[in-house]
N, C-alpha and C positions, 0 to 999 in steps of 0.2 A: 504494500500499499504506499509506504513512504517512498518507494522507487518510483511509483506512478505519480505522486505528487511532485517529485523532483523533476520527472520527465516533463510534466505539464508546466511547471515553473520555467524549465529550460525552453520549452517550445514557445511560451508566452513571451519570455525575455527576447528570444530569437525574432519573433514576430514584431515586437516593439522596436527592436533594433533595426529590422528591415524598413519599417515604416519611418523611423527617424532618419535612416540613411537616404531613403527616397525624398524625404522633405528636404534634407540638406542638399541633394543633388538638384532638386527642382528650384530650390532657392539660389543655388549657384548658377543654374542656367538663366534664371531671371536676372541675376546680377550681370552675367556675361552679356546678355542681349542688351541691357542698358549700357553697358560699358562700350559696346561695339559702336555706338553712335547712331544706330539705325532706328532707334525708337521714334515714333512718328507723332506723338502727342505734343503739340506746339505750346510751350508755357508762356507764349506771348513774346517770342524772340523779336528784337533783342530787348534785354531787360537790364543790361549794364554796358560798360564801355567795351568797345572792339578794338583790338590792336591789329593794324595792317603792317605786315612786314614787306618792305621793298628790299630785295637782295642786292641792290646797287647803291652807290653813292648819291647824295642829294644833287639835284640840278639836272639830271637826265630825263629822257622821255617817260620812263617807268614811273619815276619819282613825281614828275609833274602831273601825270595822269592819276596817280594814287591820291595826290593831295587835292586835285579837282573833284575826285570821286568822293573822298572823305568828308569834304566840305558839304557836298550835296546829301550824302547819307546822314550825316550828324543833324542836318535840318529836317530831312525827311522822316527819320526814325525817332528823333528827339532824344538820342543817345550819342555820347561822344565816340567818334571814330578817329583814332589817333595813328598817324603814320610813324613808323620807326624804320630807319635805314640800318641794314645789317649787310654791308657789302663783304666781298671776298670769295676767291676761288671761282670767278666767273658766274656768280649767282648762287653757287652751291651752299655756301655758308648760311645764308638766310633762309634758303629753301629747306635745308636739312633741319634747321631750328623748328620750323613750323610742322613739316611733315613727320618728323621723328619725335618732337618734344612738345609740339603745340597740342592744345586741347581739341577734342573732337565735337565741340559744342557750338561752333560758329563764332567763338570770340578770339580765334587766332587765325587770321586769313593772310593769304599771299597775293600780292599784286606783282606780276611778272611780265616780262616781255618774252618774245620767242627765243632770245638768247639764253634764258635761264630755264627753258622748257625743251622744246623740239631740238634745238641746236645743241643744248647741253647733253641731252640724253643720246644724241646721234654719235658723239664721239667718245663717250665715256661709258665703259662696261664695268667699272669698278666703283661706281658711286654707292654711298651707303643708303640710297633710296632710289626708287624707280617710279615710272609713271603710274603703277598700280598703287602706290601710296598716296595718290593725288586724286582728290575730287574736284573737278573743274566746275566752276559755279557760273561764270559768264565771260565771254569775250566783250570788251567795251570799245576799244578804239584801234585805229591802225594809221599807218603813214608810210610813205615811200622812203627810200634810202638816198642820202645825199653824199656825194664824194667831195670831201673838203680837203684843202691844204692851208697852209700858212698864207695870209694876206701878202707876205713878203716873198713867197715862193715865185720862181720865175716862170711859172706855167700860167698862161692866160685862159686856156681851155682844156678839155680832157685829152685832146689829141696831142697836144704838146707834152702832156704827162705821159701819154701812151708811148711816144717815141723815145723819151728818156728812159723809161722803165724797161722797154725792150733792149736798150742798149746798156743799161746799168742795172740789171736785176738784183745783183749782190749788194748794191748801195740802197736799194729801195727798203723802207721800213713802213709798217702800217700798224695802227692801233686796234686792238680787239680785246675783248673780255677773256678770250681763250682760244685754243686751237680749233674749236668748233662753235664759236660764237657767231652771231649773225654778221658781224663785221668781217669776219674771216670768210665766210661763205659769199658775202658781197664781193670781196677782193678776188676770190677764186674765180668766180664767174666772169668778173671784168678782165682778169689777166688771161684767162682762157679765151675770152671773146677777141682779145687783140693780139694773141699769139705770144704772150710774155711767159717767161718760165717762173711759175710759182714757187717751185722747189727752192729757188734761190733767194726768195724774199724773206725778210726777217720781221717776225711778229714781235711786237712789244705789248706784253700783257698789261691791261689797265683794268681799273674797278669801275666800269661804266663810263658813259660819255662825260660825266662831270669830272672825271680824272683824265680822260684821254684828251679832250679838245683843248684845254689849256697847253698841254705838251705839244700838240700839233701847232697851235697858234704861235707858240714860242720857238718853232723850227727844230724841235728835238725829234720829231717823228714826221715822216713825209706825208702820210695820208691817213684819214679816218673815214670810215664808212658808217654814218650814223643816221638816225631819223632826222627829217626836216625840222621838227620841233626842237630837237637837241642842238642843232648847229645854229639855230636862228639868232639867239642873243649875240654870240661872238661874231657872227657874220655881220649883223646890223651894227655892231661896234666897230667894225673895220679891222678885225683880228683874224678872221678867217675868210677864205674864198671858197665858194661853191663852184666846182668845175662841171658838175652835171647832176642830174636827178634821175634815179631809176624808176620811171613811171610812164604809163602810156601818154599822158599829157602833162603839160607844165604845171608846176604847183601854183595854186592860187596865192600862196604866201610869198613866192619868189617868181613872178611871172616872166621876168627878164632872163632867167637861168634856163638854157636849153635842157631837154631831156637827154639822157645817154643815147638813146636810139636816134634822135635827131643828128647826133654827132657821129653816127656810124657804129656805136657800140650797142651790139644786140645781145639777145638771150640772157638778160639778167632778169630773173623773176623772184628774187628774194625781197622781202619788205618786212616791216616791223608791225607787230600787233602788241596790245596790252590786255591782260585779262586777270580775272580773280580765281583763286582756287583755295582749297582747304585740305586737311587731312582726309585720306579715305576713311569711311565710316561717319563722316558728318551726317547728321540727321536730314532726312528728306525735306522736312519743313524749312530748314535753313537754306538748302539748295534752291527751293522754290521762292523763298523770300528774296534771296539775291537775284535770281532769274528775273522775277517780275519787277523788282525795283530798278535794276540796271537797265532793263528794257524801257521803263519809264524814263529814267535819267537821260539816256541818249536821244530822247525826243524833247526834252525840256529846253525852252528857248534861252533861259538863263545859263544852263549848263553848256548849251552849244556856244554861247558867247564866250564862256570860259575856255572851251576847246579852241576857239578861234584865236584867243589871245596866247595860247601856247602852240599854235600851229599843228594841231592834231584833228583828225576827223573821226566822227563816230563810225563804228563797225561791229555791230552787235551780233552775237551768237548765243543761243541758250546753252545749258550745260551739255546736252547730248551732242549737238552739232559741233560745239567746241571740242569736245573729247574726240570725236571722229576726225576733226580737222588736225588735231595735234598728232594723233596716230599716224595719219597719212603723211604729214609734214615730217615727222621723225623718220619714217622710212626713206623718204627722198633725201634728206640730209645725211642719213647713215650711208647711203650709197656713194654720195660725193666724198664723205670723210674716208670710207674705205679706199676709194680710188686714189685719194691724195696721201694715203698713209697716215691719216690723223686720228685713228681709232686708238684709244689707250686701254 
């Protein structure tokens, strides 16, 4: 009889232990689902300050776009949206901070250019993060690339630079955020088009246009290939000279500057874009909030005036279209990087 009672107690204890274990497992699963960031119940986002990381130095196109955006969002959402610059490693430093250390609740967001996304992924196989770690929110703006030299440089137009570079490829230097930044791809396509030897050119690594352009203006670097918005101030100040712009039509901001194609330089199809993203696992309601608000923002007359003042144009894509575009672009840039031996 005592043995039967003991057996019943053991069975009851085992049953209770099993129930408790199931409860713990279910509780753990619930916590895991919440931590993944995919919970869809909107708590009224945003309810507090949002930090926007720009992975380049202040003063460049990414920074200017981010600050125009933050001003609009702060007013639209009634919460502070603060821009913080975290330059380094061609955009990888700030990007890693958000994707690997940032919160997945919509309060840690990236504003990047193509240089820190498609172009960066194209040439780096050993990054501590990947495109799978990234939730794209919306593409906001875009602009063509301008080919600029110091105002004191002896070149009056792109063709004079073409001839000099073909004869002196080993003396030619260009500024770029890294081996596969957009400035590098713009330089590659230009040099290929004119028949110059890219392998002899020397890249001078810089932390965004805010770092690169003063060095070009000072005559320390031959060329920079940057967005029109980025070169605007120093050009208007008489410190830089735009030799050509890679676009189908002349820029409304510099209507006297001929396009590269007008001057016989063809097959340049790289351009700059600026967009917002967050860590993978960010809740759907955050993605939708950014999509709808950015779409509204790029149509707002006051915001469009701000874009005009920084020489950038609206170029909206929702999260899904933006993601697909980045994937296709990364494949294209990867092919170029492999062909030129730039993949690390």
